[in-house]
N, CA, C and O atoms as a GROMACS GRO file, in nm:
protein
  496
    1MET      N    1  -7.098   2.422  -5.533
    1MET     CA    2  -6.986   2.404  -5.444
    1MET      C    3  -7.016   2.308  -5.333
    1MET      O    4  -7.132   2.288  -5.299
    2ASN      N    5  -6.917   2.249  -5.277
    2ASN     CA    6  -6.974   2.156  -5.159
    2ASN      C    7  -6.927   2.257  -5.055
    2ASN      O    8  -6.853   2.350  -5.087
    3ALA      N    9  -6.971   2.238  -4.929
    3ALA     CA   10  -6.938   2.300  -4.816
    3ALA      C   11  -6.813   2.267  -4.750
    3ALA      O   12  -6.774   2.154  -4.777
    4PRO      N   13  -6.745   2.328  -4.679
    4PRO     CA   14  -6.639   2.288  -4.609
    4PRO      C   15  -6.660   2.147  -4.501
    4PRO      O   16  -6.759   2.143  -4.428
    5PHE      N   17  -6.588   2.070  -4.502
    5PHE     CA   18  -6.601   1.966  -4.391
    5PHE      C   19  -6.552   2.043  -4.263
    5PHE      O   20  -6.454   2.116  -4.248
    6HIS      N   21  -6.663   2.000  -4.167
    6HIS     CA   22  -6.641   2.052  -4.022
    6HIS      C   23  -6.657   1.913  -3.927
    6HIS      O   24  -6.763   1.850  -3.929
    7PRO      N   25  -6.552   1.872  -3.849
    7PRO     CA   26  -6.592   1.778  -3.793
    7PRO      C   27  -6.703   1.782  -3.673
    7PRO      O   28  -6.755   1.678  -3.633
    8PHE      N   29  -6.730   1.888  -3.628
    8PHE     CA   30  -6.812   1.914  -3.542
    8PHE      C   31  -6.977   1.966  -3.581
    8PHE      O   32  -7.059   2.026  -3.513
    9GLY      N   33  -6.982   1.918  -3.705
    9GLY     CA   34  -7.118   1.966  -3.746
    9GLY      C   35  -7.103   2.068  -3.857
    9GLY      O   36  -6.994   2.111  -3.895
   10SER      N   37  -7.194   2.097  -3.895
   10SER     CA   38  -7.221   2.233  -4.024
   10SER      C   39  -7.226   2.360  -3.957
   10SER      O   40  -7.290   2.353  -3.852
   11PRO      N   41  -7.175   2.483  -3.985
   11PRO     CA   42  -7.187   2.620  -3.895
   11PRO      C   43  -7.367   2.611  -3.917
   11PRO      O   44  -7.418   2.676  -3.827
   12SER      N   45  -7.430   2.575  -3.972
   12SER     CA   46  -7.580   2.581  -3.994
   12SER      C   47  -7.651   2.468  -3.946
   12SER      O   48  -7.773   2.471  -3.933
   13GLY      N   49  -7.581   2.364  -3.918
   13GLY     CA   50  -7.673   2.262  -3.866
   13GLY      C   51  -7.655   2.267  -3.717
   13GLY      O   52  -7.598   2.356  -3.654
   14PRO      N   53  -7.729   2.121  -3.652
   14PRO     CA   54  -7.705   2.103  -3.497
   14PRO      C   55  -7.573   2.061  -3.478
   14PRO      O   56  -7.501   1.998  -3.556
   15PHE      N   57  -7.547   2.106  -3.356
   15PHE     CA   58  -7.423   2.042  -3.320
   15PHE      C   59  -7.416   1.884  -3.271
   15PHE      O   60  -7.465   1.832  -3.171
   16GLN      N   61  -7.349   1.837  -3.358
   16GLN     CA   62  -7.332   1.711  -3.365
   16GLN      C   63  -7.182   1.649  -3.312
   16GLN      O   64  -7.094   1.734  -3.322
   17GLY      N   65  -7.140   1.528  -3.261
   17GLY     CA   66  -7.000   1.476  -3.256
   17GLY      C   67  -6.936   1.505  -3.089
   17GLY      O   68  -6.828   1.543  -3.045
   18LEU      N   69  -7.038   1.475  -3.043
   18LEU     CA   70  -6.958   1.483  -2.878
   18LEU      C   71  -6.860   1.375  -2.861
   18LEU      O   72  -6.755   1.405  -2.804
   19GLU      N   73  -6.878   1.251  -2.902
   19GLU     CA   74  -6.773   1.180  -2.900
   19GLU      C   75  -6.637   1.229  -2.988
   19GLU      O   76  -6.522   1.198  -2.956
   20ALA      N   77  -6.664   1.288  -3.070
   20ALA     CA   78  -6.527   1.349  -3.145
   20ALA      C   79  -6.469   1.471  -3.050
   20ALA      O   80  -6.348   1.498  -3.048
   21VAL      N   81  -6.552   1.531  -2.984
   21VAL     CA   82  -6.496   1.675  -2.913
   21VAL      C   83  -6.419   1.606  -2.765
   21VAL      O   84  -6.321   1.649  -2.704
   22LEU      N   85  -6.494   1.497  -2.741
   22LEU     CA   86  -6.431   1.401  -2.618
   22LEU      C   87  -6.318   1.350  -2.628
   22LEU      O   88  -6.235   1.348  -2.536
   23ASP      N   89  -6.298   1.293  -2.762
   23ASP     CA   90  -6.205   1.237  -2.804
   23ASP      C   91  -6.073   1.316  -2.829
   23ASP      O   92  -5.959   1.276  -2.803
   24SER      N   93  -6.113   1.454  -2.890
   24SER     CA   94  -5.988   1.548  -2.876
   24SER      C   95  -5.955   1.587  -2.770
   24SER      O   96  -5.837   1.592  -2.736
   25TRP      N   97  -6.064   1.628  -2.686
   25TRP     CA   98  -6.003   1.658  -2.546
   25TRP      C   99  -5.891   1.564  -2.464
   25TRP      O  100  -5.798   1.599  -2.390
   26THR      N  101  -5.925   1.462  -2.496
   26THR     CA  102  -5.870   1.363  -2.414
   26THR      C  103  -5.701   1.351  -2.487
   26THR      O  104  -5.606   1.338  -2.410
   27MET      N  105  -5.680   1.357  -2.620
   27MET     CA  106  -5.571   1.390  -2.680
   27MET      C  107  -5.495   1.533  -2.630
   27MET      O  108  -5.377   1.559  -2.605
   28LEU      N  109  -5.609   1.608  -2.629
   28LEU     CA  110  -5.488   1.725  -2.551
   28LEU      C  111  -5.441   1.735  -2.438
   28LEU      O  112  -5.350   1.810  -2.403
   29ALA      N  113  -5.537   1.612  -2.330
   29ALA     CA  114  -5.442   1.622  -2.209
   29ALA      C  115  -5.321   1.532  -2.239
   29ALA      O  116  -5.219   1.556  -2.176
   30GLY      N  117  -5.321   1.414  -2.340
   30GLY     CA  118  -5.206   1.353  -2.375
   30GLY      C  119  -5.078   1.436  -2.417
   30GLY      O  120  -4.960   1.409  -2.394
   31ILE      N  121  -5.134   1.547  -2.490
   31ILE     CA  122  -5.029   1.652  -2.532
   31ILE      C  123  -4.988   1.726  -2.442
   31ILE      O  124  -4.869   1.759  -2.445
   32GLY      N  125  -5.064   1.768  -2.347
   32GLY     CA  126  -5.015   1.838  -2.196
   32GLY      C  127  -4.942   1.786  -2.151
   32GLY      O  128  -4.847   1.851  -2.106
   33GLY      N  129  -4.941   1.645  -2.136
   33GLY     CA  130  -4.843   1.548  -2.045
   33GLY      C  131  -4.734   1.537  -2.116
   33GLY      O  132  -4.630   1.553  -2.053
   34VAL      N  133  -4.722   1.507  -2.263
   34VAL     CA  134  -4.600   1.540  -2.312
   34VAL      C  135  -4.528   1.654  -2.282
   34VAL      O  136  -4.413   1.653  -2.238
   35LEU      N  137  -4.607   1.772  -2.309
   35LEU     CA  138  -4.534   1.890  -2.271
   35LEU      C  139  -4.481   1.939  -2.147
   35LEU      O  140  -4.400   2.031  -2.140
   36ALA      N  141  -4.525   1.879  -2.056
   36ALA     CA  142  -4.507   1.877  -1.916
   36ALA      C  143  -4.396   1.802  -1.880
   36ALA      O  144  -4.326   1.836  -1.785
   37ASP      N  145  -4.363   1.668  -1.969
   37ASP     CA  146  -4.248   1.623  -1.945
   37ASP      C  147  -4.125   1.678  -2.007
   37ASP      O  148  -4.018   1.677  -1.947
   38LEU      N  149  -4.139   1.724  -2.119
   38LEU     CA  150  -4.058   1.802  -2.190
   38LEU      C  151  -4.043   1.930  -2.126
   38LEU      O  152  -3.945   1.995  -2.163
   39ALA      N  153  -4.124   1.984  -2.032
   39ALA     CA  154  -4.119   2.102  -1.967
   39ALA      C  155  -4.018   2.078  -1.819
   39ALA      O  156  -3.982   2.174  -1.751
   40GLY      N  157  -3.989   1.966  -1.794
   40GLY     CA  158  -3.940   1.931  -1.687
   40GLY      C  159  -4.034   1.909  -1.582
   40GLY      O  160  -3.984   1.890  -1.471
   41ASN      N  161  -4.172   1.907  -1.591
   41ASN     CA  162  -4.276   1.850  -1.498
   41ASN      C  163  -4.308   1.966  -1.420
   41ASN      O  164  -4.352   1.936  -1.309
   42PRO      N  165  -4.298   2.110  -1.446
   42PRO     CA  166  -4.298   2.220  -1.389
   42PRO      C  167  -4.456   2.242  -1.339
   42PRO      O  168  -4.544   2.218  -1.421
   43VAL      N  169  -4.492   2.287  -1.207
   43VAL     CA  170  -4.584   2.320  -1.146
   43VAL      C  171  -4.630   2.427  -1.224
   43VAL      O  172  -4.554   2.520  -1.201
   44ILE      N  173  -4.712   2.460  -1.303
   44ILE     CA  174  -4.742   2.605  -1.351
   44ILE      C  175  -4.905   2.594  -1.350
   44ILE      O  176  -4.958   2.492  -1.394
   45GLY      N  177  -4.977   2.692  -1.303
   45GLY     CA  178  -5.090   2.701  -1.263
   45GLY      C  179  -5.228   2.691  -1.376
   45GLY      O  180  -5.296   2.780  -1.427
   46GLY      N  181  -5.236   2.523  -1.390
   46GLY     CA  182  -5.377   2.503  -1.489
   46GLY      C  183  -5.455   2.465  -1.432
   46GLY      O  184  -5.443   2.378  -1.346
   47PRO      N  185  -5.582   2.533  -1.472
   47PRO     CA  186  -5.690   2.487  -1.430
   47PRO      C  187  -5.749   2.345  -1.392
   47PRO      O  188  -5.700   2.254  -1.459
   48LEU      N  189  -5.846   2.305  -1.297
   48LEU     CA  190  -5.883   2.151  -1.288
   48LEU      C  191  -5.937   2.126  -1.394
   48LEU      O  192  -6.007   2.214  -1.446
   49VAL      N  193  -5.921   1.995  -1.459
   49VAL     CA  194  -5.992   1.948  -1.538
   49VAL      C  195  -6.092   1.871  -1.545
   49VAL      O  196  -6.076   1.767  -1.482
   50PRO      N  197  -6.222   1.886  -1.616
   50PRO     CA  198  -6.301   1.763  -1.579
   50PRO      C  199  -6.282   1.650  -1.646
   50PRO      O  200  -6.230   1.657  -1.758
   51ASP      N  201  -6.318   1.526  -1.593
   51ASP     CA  202  -6.318   1.420  -1.663
   51ASP      C  203  -6.434   1.413  -1.761
   51ASP      O  204  -6.543   1.470  -1.755
   52ASN      N  205  -6.382   1.322  -1.860
   52ASN     CA  206  -6.494   1.315  -1.976
   52ASN      C  207  -6.651   1.321  -1.973
   52ASN      O  208  -6.723   1.384  -2.050
   53ASP      N  209  -6.691   1.236  -1.855
   53ASP     CA  210  -6.817   1.241  -1.816
   53ASP      C  211  -6.854   1.368  -1.774
   53ASP      O  212  -6.949   1.420  -1.832
   54ARG      N  213  -6.793   1.433  -1.674
   54ARG     CA  214  -6.800   1.594  -1.625
   54ARG      C  215  -6.810   1.661  -1.770
   54ARG      O  216  -6.923   1.699  -1.800
   55LEU      N  217  -6.740   1.675  -1.836
   55LEU     CA  218  -6.740   1.742  -1.950
   55LEU      C  219  -6.841   1.729  -2.061
   55LEU      O  220  -6.873   1.821  -2.136
   56ALA      N  221  -6.898   1.579  -2.064
   56ALA     CA  222  -7.018   1.554  -2.148
   56ALA      C  223  -7.142   1.651  -2.080
   56ALA      O  224  -7.218   1.731  -2.136
   57ALA      N  225  -7.130   1.612  -1.938
   57ALA     CA  226  -7.284   1.676  -1.901
   57ALA      C  227  -7.258   1.858  -1.904
   57ALA      O  228  -7.356   1.933  -1.910
   58MET      N  229  -7.123   1.909  -1.900
   58MET     CA  230  -7.097   2.042  -1.928
   58MET      C  231  -7.150   2.076  -2.070
   58MET      O  232  -7.236   2.163  -2.084
   59LEU      N  233  -7.110   2.022  -2.153
   59LEU     CA  234  -7.162   2.027  -2.311
   59LEU      C  235  -7.264   2.014  -2.322
   59LEU      O  236  -7.310   2.077  -2.417
   60ALA      N  237  -7.366   1.928  -2.241
   60ALA     CA  238  -7.508   1.918  -2.269
   60ALA      C  239  -7.573   2.002  -2.234
   60ALA      O  240  -7.676   2.027  -2.298
   61LYS      N  241  -7.538   2.078  -2.119
   61LYS     CA  242  -7.605   2.174  -2.101
   61LYS      C  243  -7.593   2.335  -2.121
   61LYS      O  244  -7.661   2.428  -2.076
   62ALA      N  245  -7.481   2.332  -2.207
   62ALA     CA  246  -7.440   2.428  -2.284
   62ALA      C  247  -7.499   2.500  -2.363
   62ALA      O  248  -7.529   2.405  -2.437
   63PRO      N  249  -7.554   2.606  -2.426
   63PRO     CA  250  -7.651   2.636  -2.531
   63PRO      C  251  -7.546   2.592  -2.700
   63PRO      O  252  -7.424   2.583  -2.711
   64GLU      N  253  -7.622   2.580  -2.776
   64GLU     CA  254  -7.544   2.526  -2.886
   64GLU      C  255  -7.430   2.601  -2.946
   64GLU      O  256  -7.327   2.554  -2.995
   65ALA      N  257  -7.460   2.705  -2.935
   65ALA     CA  258  -7.352   2.830  -2.982
   65ALA      C  259  -7.202   2.808  -2.925
   65ALA      O  260  -7.098   2.820  -2.989
   66ARG      N  261  -7.219   2.769  -2.772
   66ARG     CA  262  -7.114   2.759  -2.683
   66ARG      C  263  -7.053   2.621  -2.709
   66ARG      O  264  -6.936   2.584  -2.699
   67GLN      N  265  -7.160   2.557  -2.744
   67GLN     CA  266  -7.097   2.395  -2.790
   67GLN      C  267  -7.010   2.413  -2.926
   67GLN      O  268  -6.895   2.372  -2.942
   68ARG      N  269  -7.052   2.450  -2.976
   68ARG     CA  270  -6.978   2.467  -3.141
   68ARG      C  271  -6.862   2.549  -3.107
   68ARG      O  272  -6.756   2.501  -3.148
   69ARG      N  273  -6.852   2.683  -3.030
   69ARG     CA  274  -6.734   2.748  -3.011
   69ARG      C  275  -6.657   2.656  -2.943
   69ARG      O  276  -6.542   2.661  -2.989
   70PHE      N  277  -6.669   2.565  -2.842
   70PHE     CA  278  -6.597   2.509  -2.766
   70PHE      C  279  -6.513   2.411  -2.855
   70PHE      O  280  -6.392   2.388  -2.844
   71ALA      N  281  -6.600   2.360  -2.941
   71ALA     CA  282  -6.543   2.219  -3.026
   71ALA      C  283  -6.421   2.307  -3.118
   71ALA      O  284  -6.304   2.273  -3.134
   72GLU      N  285  -6.468   2.391  -3.153
   72GLU     CA  286  -6.384   2.490  -3.217
   72GLU      C  287  -6.247   2.522  -3.184
   72GLU      O  288  -6.145   2.515  -3.252
   73GLN      N  289  -6.271   2.565  -3.046
   73GLN     CA  290  -6.147   2.619  -2.992
   73GLN      C  291  -6.038   2.458  -2.946
   73GLN      O  292  -5.917   2.464  -2.926
   74VAL      N  293  -6.113   2.345  -2.941
   74VAL     CA  294  -6.028   2.244  -2.903
   74VAL      C  295  -5.971   2.207  -3.048
   74VAL      O  296  -5.851   2.179  -3.055
   75ASP      N  297  -6.033   2.207  -3.139
   75ASP     CA  298  -5.963   2.202  -3.291
   75ASP      C  299  -5.844   2.295  -3.281
   75ASP      O  300  -5.726   2.264  -3.293
   76ASP      N  301  -5.903   2.425  -3.256
   76ASP     CA  302  -5.763   2.503  -3.285
   76ASP      C  303  -5.650   2.478  -3.197
   76ASP      O  304  -5.536   2.481  -3.241
   77LEU      N  305  -5.681   2.447  -3.055
   77LEU     CA  306  -5.565   2.424  -2.960
   77LEU      C  307  -5.478   2.330  -3.007
   77LEU      O  308  -5.356   2.343  -3.000
   78ARG      N  309  -5.547   2.214  -3.066
   78ARG     CA  310  -5.448   2.092  -3.094
   78ARG      C  311  -5.392   2.143  -3.223
   78ARG      O  312  -5.270   2.128  -3.240
   79ALA      N  313  -5.452   2.193  -3.305
   79ALA     CA  314  -5.400   2.260  -3.443
   79ALA      C  315  -5.265   2.327  -3.382
   79ALA      O  316  -5.160   2.290  -3.434
   80MET      N  317  -5.258   2.411  -3.288
   80MET     CA  318  -5.169   2.488  -3.262
   80MET      C  319  -5.060   2.438  -3.208
   80MET      O  320  -4.946   2.462  -3.248
   81LEU      N  321  -5.092   2.352  -3.096
   81LEU     CA  322  -4.999   2.264  -3.014
   81LEU      C  323  -4.929   2.128  -3.106
   81LEU      O  324  -4.833   2.071  -3.053
   82MET      N  325  -4.962   2.094  -3.197
   82MET     CA  326  -4.886   1.956  -3.271
   82MET      C  327  -4.769   2.020  -3.353
   82MET      O  328  -4.668   1.948  -3.354
   83PRO      N  329  -4.759   2.121  -3.412
   83PRO     CA  330  -4.646   2.159  -3.500
   83PRO      C  331  -4.517   2.207  -3.394
   83PRO      O  332  -4.399   2.187  -3.420
   84GLY      N  333  -4.571   2.278  -3.263
   84GLY     CA  334  -4.464   2.299  -3.160
   84GLY      C  335  -4.413   2.180  -3.085
   84GLY      O  336  -4.295   2.158  -3.057
   85LEU      N  337  -4.515   2.105  -3.057
   85LEU     CA  338  -4.490   1.977  -2.997
   85LEU      C  339  -4.376   1.915  -3.102
   85LEU      O  340  -4.261   1.907  -3.060
   86SER      N  341  -4.403   1.875  -3.227
   86SER     CA  342  -4.294   1.812  -3.301
   86SER      C  343  -4.198   1.875  -3.308
   86SER      O  344  -4.095   1.810  -3.324
   87ALA      N  345  -4.186   2.020  -3.299
   87ALA     CA  346  -4.055   2.086  -3.316
   87ALA      C  347  -3.971   2.048  -3.186
   87ALA      O  348  -3.853   2.015  -3.197
   88LEU      N  349  -4.042   2.056  -3.055
   88LEU     CA  350  -3.966   2.020  -2.941
   88LEU      C  351  -3.932   1.892  -2.915
   88LEU      O  352  -3.856   1.868  -2.821
   89THR      N  353  -3.983   1.792  -2.996
   89THR     CA  354  -3.952   1.667  -2.984
   89THR      C  355  -3.836   1.632  -3.073
   89THR      O  356  -3.743   1.556  -3.048
   90GLY      N  357  -3.856   1.694  -3.172
   90GLY     CA  358  -3.724   1.691  -3.252
   90GLY      C  359  -3.602   1.784  -3.232
   90GLY      O  360  -3.497   1.776  -3.296
   91ALA      N  361  -3.629   1.870  -3.136
   91ALA     CA  362  -3.496   1.944  -3.087
   91ALA      C  363  -3.439   1.881  -2.970
   91ALA      O  364  -3.320   1.899  -2.942
   92ARG      N  365  -3.513   1.813  -2.902
   92ARG     CA  366  -3.485   1.728  -2.795
   92ARG      C  367  -3.400   1.610  -2.856
   92ARG      O  368  -3.292   1.578  -2.806
   93GLU      N  369  -3.469   1.530  -2.996
   93GLU     CA  370  -3.356   1.404  -3.045
   93GLU      C  371  -3.224   1.441  -3.090
   93GLU      O  372  -3.120   1.376  -3.077
   94LEU      N  373  -3.243   1.566  -3.152
   94LEU     CA  374  -3.092   1.618  -3.151
   94LEU      C  375  -3.015   1.674  -3.069
   94LEU      O  376  -2.925   1.749  -3.107
   95GLY      N  377  -3.041   1.640  -2.917
   95GLY     CA  378  -2.967   1.681  -2.841
   95GLY      C  379  -3.005   1.814  -2.752
   95GLY      O  380  -2.975   1.838  -2.635
   96ARG      N  381  -3.082   1.893  -2.848
   96ARG     CA  382  -3.120   2.032  -2.781
   96ARG      C  383  -3.187   2.037  -2.649
   96ARG      O  384  -3.248   1.934  -2.621
   97ASP      N  385  -3.190   2.108  -2.583
   97ASP     CA  386  -3.244   2.133  -2.458
   97ASP      C  387  -3.380   2.221  -2.508
   97ASP      O  388  -3.373   2.332  -2.560
   98ALA      N  389  -3.514   2.142  -2.481
   98ALA     CA  390  -3.677   2.222  -2.520
   98ALA      C  391  -3.732   2.252  -2.386
   98ALA      O  392  -3.853   2.264  -2.369
   99MET      N  393  -3.647   2.264  -2.295
   99MET     CA  394  -3.730   2.274  -2.172
   99MET      C  395  -3.800   2.429  -2.183
   99MET      O  396  -3.921   2.438  -2.164
  100VAL      N  397  -3.729   2.540  -2.211
  100VAL     CA  398  -3.781   2.647  -2.165
  100VAL      C  399  -3.919   2.662  -2.275
  100VAL      O  400  -4.034   2.682  -2.236
  101PRO      N  401  -3.871   2.643  -2.440
  101PRO     CA  402  -3.983   2.672  -2.501
  101PRO      C  403  -4.090   2.555  -2.472
  101PRO      O  404  -4.203   2.584  -2.511
  102ALA      N  405  -4.077   2.447  -2.420
  102ALA     CA  406  -4.192   2.350  -2.395
  102ALA      C  407  -4.276   2.425  -2.290
  102ALA      O  408  -4.397   2.448  -2.300
  103GLN      N  409  -4.172   2.469  -2.158
  103GLN     CA  410  -4.281   2.572  -2.056
  103GLN      C  411  -4.340   2.651  -2.140
  103GLN      O  412  -4.458   2.618  -2.132
  104ALA      N  413  -4.329   2.751  -2.231
  104ALA     CA  414  -4.392   2.852  -2.270
  104ALA      C  415  -4.534   2.786  -2.364
  104ALA      O  416  -4.645   2.838  -2.354
  105LEU      N  417  -4.515   2.704  -2.426
  105LEU     CA  418  -4.611   2.634  -2.497
  105LEU      C  419  -4.668   2.554  -2.404
  105LEU      O  420  -4.744   2.485  -2.472
  106LEU      N  421  -4.682   2.517  -2.283
  106LEU     CA  422  -4.713   2.460  -2.182
  106LEU      C  423  -4.812   2.532  -2.108
  106LEU      O  424  -4.921   2.494  -2.066
  107GLU      N  425  -4.742   2.667  -2.099
  107GLU     CA  426  -4.863   2.739  -2.053
  107GLU      C  427  -4.962   2.782  -2.136
  107GLU      O  428  -5.080   2.794  -2.106
  108GLU      N  429  -4.900   2.812  -2.268
  108GLU     CA  430  -5.036   2.854  -2.388
  108GLU      C  431  -5.149   2.763  -2.358
  108GLU      O  432  -5.266   2.799  -2.346
  109TYR      N  433  -5.095   2.618  -2.344
  109TYR     CA  434  -5.175   2.530  -2.339
  109TYR      C  435  -5.298   2.530  -2.226
  109TYR      O  436  -5.419   2.511  -2.239
  110TYR      N  437  -5.217   2.559  -2.112
  110TYR     CA  438  -5.298   2.595  -2.036
  110TYR      C  439  -5.424   2.704  -2.020
  110TYR      O  440  -5.540   2.704  -1.977
  111ARG      N  441  -5.356   2.773  -2.066
  111ARG     CA  442  -5.425   2.934  -2.085
  111ARG      C  443  -5.550   2.868  -2.194
  111ARG      O  444  -5.667   2.890  -2.161
  112SER      N  445  -5.531   2.807  -2.294
  112SER     CA  446  -5.610   2.854  -2.388
  112SER      C  447  -5.700   2.681  -2.358
  112SER      O  448  -5.799   2.652  -2.426
  113ARG      N  449  -5.662   2.614  -2.284
  113ARG     CA  450  -5.780   2.494  -2.210
  113ARG      C  451  -5.856   2.580  -2.131
  113ARG      O  452  -5.978   2.575  -2.144
  114TYR      N  453  -5.805   2.664  -2.048
  114TYR     CA  454  -5.907   2.741  -1.948
  114TYR      C  455  -6.031   2.823  -2.013
  114TYR      O  456  -6.148   2.828  -1.975
  115ALA      N  457  -5.964   2.890  -2.130
  115ALA     CA  458  -6.052   2.982  -2.202
  115ALA      C  459  -6.142   2.888  -2.257
  115ALA      O  460  -6.260   2.926  -2.257
  116ALA      N  461  -6.122   2.787  -2.300
  116ALA     CA  462  -6.244   2.672  -2.376
  116ALA      C  463  -6.331   2.659  -2.257
  116ALA      O  464  -6.447   2.699  -2.247
  117LEU      N  465  -6.257   2.594  -2.162
  117LEU     CA  466  -6.387   2.563  -2.052
  117LEU      C  467  -6.460   2.654  -2.019
  117LEU      O  468  -6.576   2.632  -1.985
  118LEU      N  469  -6.399   2.796  -2.023
  118LEU     CA  470  -6.500   2.898  -1.971
  118LEU      C  471  -6.605   2.914  -2.025
  118LEU      O  472  -6.700   2.971  -1.970
  119LEU      N  473  -6.608   2.841  -2.207
  119LEU     CA  474  -6.742   2.861  -2.280
  119LEU      C  475  -6.851   2.760  -2.216
  119LEU      O  476  -6.973   2.770  -2.228
  120LEU      N  477  -6.802   2.692  -2.168
  120LEU     CA  478  -6.894   2.554  -2.083
  120LEU      C  479  -6.968   2.633  -1.946
  120LEU      O  480  -7.084   2.609  -1.912
  121MET      N  481  -6.901   2.705  -1.895
  121MET     CA  482  -6.937   2.771  -1.791
  121MET      C  483  -7.085   2.819  -1.778
  121MET      O  484  -7.120   2.894  -1.870
  122PRO      N  485  -7.185   2.790  -1.679
  122PRO     CA  486  -7.284   2.838  -1.702
  122PRO      C  487  -7.286   3.021  -1.664
  122PRO      O  488  -7.221   3.058  -1.567
  123PHE      N  489  -7.350   3.106  -1.731
  123PHE     CA  490  -7.374   3.221  -1.694
  123PHE      C  491  -7.514   3.268  -1.654
  123PHE      O  492  -7.615   3.231  -1.714
  124GLU      N  493  -7.516   3.334  -1.572
  124GLU     CA  494  -7.685   3.374  -1.538
  124GLU      C  495  -7.675   3.494  -1.493
  124GLU      O  496  -7.776   3.555  -1.459
   0.00000   0.00000   0.00000
C-alpha cells in the first residue's frame, strides 16, 4: 500500500520543503490581504509577521517536530480559508454584503497564524 502524500515530508522522514512552506506562507499573506479588503480593512490585532528570510531562520532553528507541525498548521489554515474566501467573493459578486463574515474569517486567520508562529518561538 502506498503511503499518503504529504507536501512537507513524510511523517517518519526528515522535514523537507522549506521553499514549499515559505510559498504557502506567502500565499496566506495574500489571502489575508484579500480578507482585509473584503472586511473593509479593519484594524484587527494581528501579530507582527516575519518576512520570509526571518521565517526561514526561525524554521531552521526550530526542532524538527515543530517544523513539521508548523507546516501542517500552514496547510490546515490554507485549507480552512480557501472555501470561506470563495464563498465571500461569490457573495460579493452577487451584490451581498460580505463585510461581517469577512471580519470573522479575518480574525480566525490572525488567531491561527499567531498559533502557527508560536510553534517556532524558542522555549528555554
